C-alpha positions in Angstrom: -17.5 11.5 13.2 -16.7 8.9 10.5 -13.6 8.5 8.5 -12.8 10.9 5.7 -14.9 9.7 2.7 -14.2 9.5 -1.0 -16.9 12.2 -1.6 -15.3 14.6 0.8 -11.9 14.0 -0.8 -13.2 14.5 -4.4 -13.2 18.2 -4.1 -9.6 18.3 -2.9 -7.6 16.7 -5.7 -9.9 14.8 -8.1 -8.7 16.8 -11.1 -5.1 16.1 -10.4 -5.7 12.4 -10.0 -7.8 12.2 -13.1 -5.1 13.9 -15.1 -2.5 11.5 -13.9 -4.8 8.5 -14.6 -5.1 9.4 -18.2 -1.5 8.7 -18.8 -1.7 5.0 -17.9 -3.2 2.1 -19.7 -6.4 0.3 -18.9 -6.7 -2.9 -17.0 -5.7 -6.1 -18.7 -8.7 -8.1 -20.0 -9.6 -11.3 -18.3 -8.9 -10.1 -14.7 -11.9 -11.2 -12.6 -13.8 -8.5 -10.8 -14.5 -9.8 -7.3 -13.7 -9.0 -3.7 -16.0 -6.1 -3.7 -15.7 -5.9 0.1 -11.9 -5.5 -0.1 -11.2 -8.8 1.7 -8.0 -10.6 0.8 -7.8 -14.4 1.1 -4.1 -15.2 0.5 -2.2 -16.3 3.6 1.4 -17.4 4.2 2.2 -21.1 3.7 4.0 -22.6 6.7 6.3 -25.0 4.8 7.6 -22.5 2.3 11.4 -22.2 1.7 12.7 -19.0 0.2 13.9 -19.9 -3.3 14.7 -16.5 -4.8 16.4 -13.2 -4.0 16.9 -9.8 -5.7 14.3 -7.7 -7.5 12.1 -9.3 -10.2 8.7 -9.1 -11.8 6.3 -11.9 -10.9 5.2 -12.5 -14.5 1.5 -12.2 -13.8 0.8 -9.4 -16.3 3.0 -8.5 -19.2 2.1 -4.8 -19.1 1.0 -4.1 -15.5 3.0 -6.6 -13.3 3.9 -6.8 -9.7 7.5 -6.6 -8.5 9.1 -8.4 -5.6 12.4 -7.7 -3.8 13.9 -10.4 -1.5 17.1 -9.6 0.4 20.1 -11.7 -0.4 21.0 -14.5 2.0 17.6 -14.8 3.5 17.9 -18.6 3.9 14.9 -20.3 5.4 14.3 -17.8 8.1 10.8 -16.3 7.7 11.0 -12.7 6.5 8.7 -9.7 7.2 6.7 -8.6 4.2 5.9 -5.0 3.2 3.3 -4.5 0.4 3.7 -1.0 -1.1 1.2 0.8 -3.3 2.3 3.5 -5.8 0.5 6.8 -6.4 -1.8 7.8 -9.2 -0.3 7.3 -12.7 2.5 5.2 -11.3 3.5 1.5 -11.7 5.1 -1.1 -9.5 8.3 -1.1 -11.7 8.8 2.7 -11.2 7.8 2.7 -7.6 10.2 -0.1 -6.5 13.0 1.9 -8.2 11.9 5.0 -6.4 12.0 3.4 -3.0 15.2 1.4 -3.6 17.2 3.7 -1.3 14.6 3.2 1.4 14.4 -0.6 1.3 18.0 -1.4 0.5 18.9 -1.8 4.2 15.7 -3.6 5.3 15.7 -7.4 5.8 12.1 -7.5 4.7 10.6 -8.8 1.4 9.0 -6.0 -0.4 6.1 -6.5 -2.9 5.0 -3.6 -5.2 2.0 -4.4 -7.4 0.7 -2.2 -10.2 -2.9 -1.0 -10.3 -5.1 -2.4 -13.0 -5.9 1.1 -14.2 -4.5 4.6 -13.7 -5.1 4.5 -10.0 -6.4 1.9 -7.5 -9.9 0.6 -8.0 -11.5 1.9 -4.7 -10.1 5.4 -5.3 -12.5 6.1 -8.2 -15.1 3.3 -7.9 -15.0 0.4 -5.5 -12.9 -2.6 -4.5 -12.6 -5.2 -7.3 -9.9 -6.0 -9.9 -7.0 -4.6 -7.8 -7.9 -6.7 -4.8 -8.2 -9.8 -7.0 -4.8 -9.1 -8.6 -3.2 -8.5 -5.2 -4.5 -11.8 -4.0 -2.8 -13.5 -6.9 0.5 -11.8 -6.3 0.4 -12.6 -2.6 -0.3 -16.3 -3.3 2.7 -16.4 -5.5 4.9 -14.6 -3.0 3.8 -17.0 -0.3 4.8 -19.9 -2.5 8.3 -18.4 -3.3 9.3 -16.8 0.0 9.0 -17.9 3.7 7.0 -15.0 5.2 6.5 -14.4 8.9 2.7 -14.0 9.3 3.2 -11.9 12.4 5.1 -9.2 10.4 3.2 -8.2 7.3 2.6 -4.6 6.6 0.9 -2.4 4.0 2.1 1.0 2.9 1.9 3.5 0.1 2.2 7.1 -1.1 -0.6 9.5 -2.1 -3.3 7.4 -3.8 -1.3 4.4 -2.7 -1.4 5.6 0.9 -5.2 6.0 0.7 -5.3 2.4 -0.6 -3.0 1.0 2.0 -5.0 2.6 4.8 -8.3 1.4 3.3 -7.2 -2.2 2.5 -5.2 -2.3 5.7 -8.1 -1.5 8.0 -10.3 -4.0 6.2 -7.6 -6.7 6.4 -6.1 -5.9 9.8 -6.0 -9.7 10.4 -3.4 -9.9 7.6 -1.6 -6.5 7.9 -0.4 -5.8 11.5 0.9 -2.4 10.5 0.0 0.3 8.0 2.3 3.1 6.7 0.6 5.9 4.8 2.7 8.7 3.2 0.4 11.7 2.4 -3.0 9.9 2.2 -6.1 11.6 0.9 -9.0 9.7 2.5 -10.2 6.3 3.7 -12.5 4.1 1.8 -15.3 2.8 4.1 -15.4 -0.9 4.7 -15.9 -3.5 7.4 -12.8 -3.3 9.6 -10.9 -6.5 10.5 -8.3 -6.8 13.2 -6.6 -3.8 14.9 -3.5 -2.8 12.9 -1.2 -0.1 14.1 -0.8 2.9 11.8 2.0 5.4 10.8 0.9 8.5 8.8 3.1 11.3 7.5 2.2 14.4 5.6 3.9 17.6 4.4 2.6 20.8 5.8 2.9 22.5 2.4 1.3 19.8 0.4 -0.6 21.5 -2.5 -1.9 18.2 -4.0 -3.5 16.7 -0.9 -3.6 19.6 1.6 -2.8 18.3 5.1 -5.8 20.2 6.7 -8.3 18.4 4.5 -6.6 15.1 4.6 -4.3 13.7 7.3 -5.3 16.2 10.0 -8.8 14.9 9.6 -7.9 11.2 9.1 -5.7 10.9 12.2 -8.2 12.1 14.8 -11.0 9.9 13.2 -8.8 6.9 13.4 -7.8 7.6 17.0 -11.5 8.1 17.9 -12.1 4.6 16.6 -9.5 3.2 18.9 -6.6 2.8 16.5 -3.0 3.4 17.6 -1.6 6.1 15.3 1.8 7.7 14.9 1.5 11.0 13.0 4.5 12.8 11.6 4.1 16.2 10.0 7.1 17.6 8.1 8.0 20.8 6.4 7.6 20.0 2.7 5.1 19.3 -0.1 3.6 16.2 -1.7 6.6 13.9 -1.1 8.0 11.0 0.8 11.3 12.2 2.5 13.9 9.4 2.4 14.9 9.4 6.1 11.3 9.6 7.3 10.4 6.7 5.0 13.3 4.6 6.3 12.1 5.2 9.9 8.5 4.3 8.9 9.4 1.0 7.1 11.7 0.1 10.0 8.8 0.5 12.3 6.5 -1.4 9.9 8.7 -4.5 10.1 8.6 -4.5 13.8 
């Protein structure tokens, strides 16, 4: 049995996702469409010294930027990095504010990019402009912050969870761990590496029902040999704070 596909997922929540997507702007012009296979090329630079702290935009796009949070007093000690992907209709700016209570205690750098369109490229079409933009953001982060290449994780909520799982499996040589809060499906691609995976899902989720989504995704991933932690919780389409704290603590090793 293969991973849950985009086609299978389309009947679950496509109307909801499409509605959310209409409320966001289109991609900025001039962003190259490449990386159709979902591969990321950016990698940490060994001689980097951390030169910033706090939360700030990276200044790569005036309307749909990426946001970086670096803990104070990091010094030159390499930090773990968590890349988080927002849900449909969201933005990096709003999502990093939303997860502030979750990340405030972690000693990891946290990168939250914004999708080029209303949701992530591969959710509705295929890998391309979002992968290219993420490569640009990672290159900048690796120039500004000393990152431990052994502790880089991908995570996200809803559409962002789907994207984190999909990109994470393809780029398992970069992302050692993946955290997916209420994912819908997995975009097929050539796997790389063997990342460990944490998935959570509410048993009363009406947007992405658990039986059609995570309860199918998890067995398929395990069948393929991935190590998966699966947390079901009583609740809807949400990311409970304490569960999220546990997941991100796990993600940073």
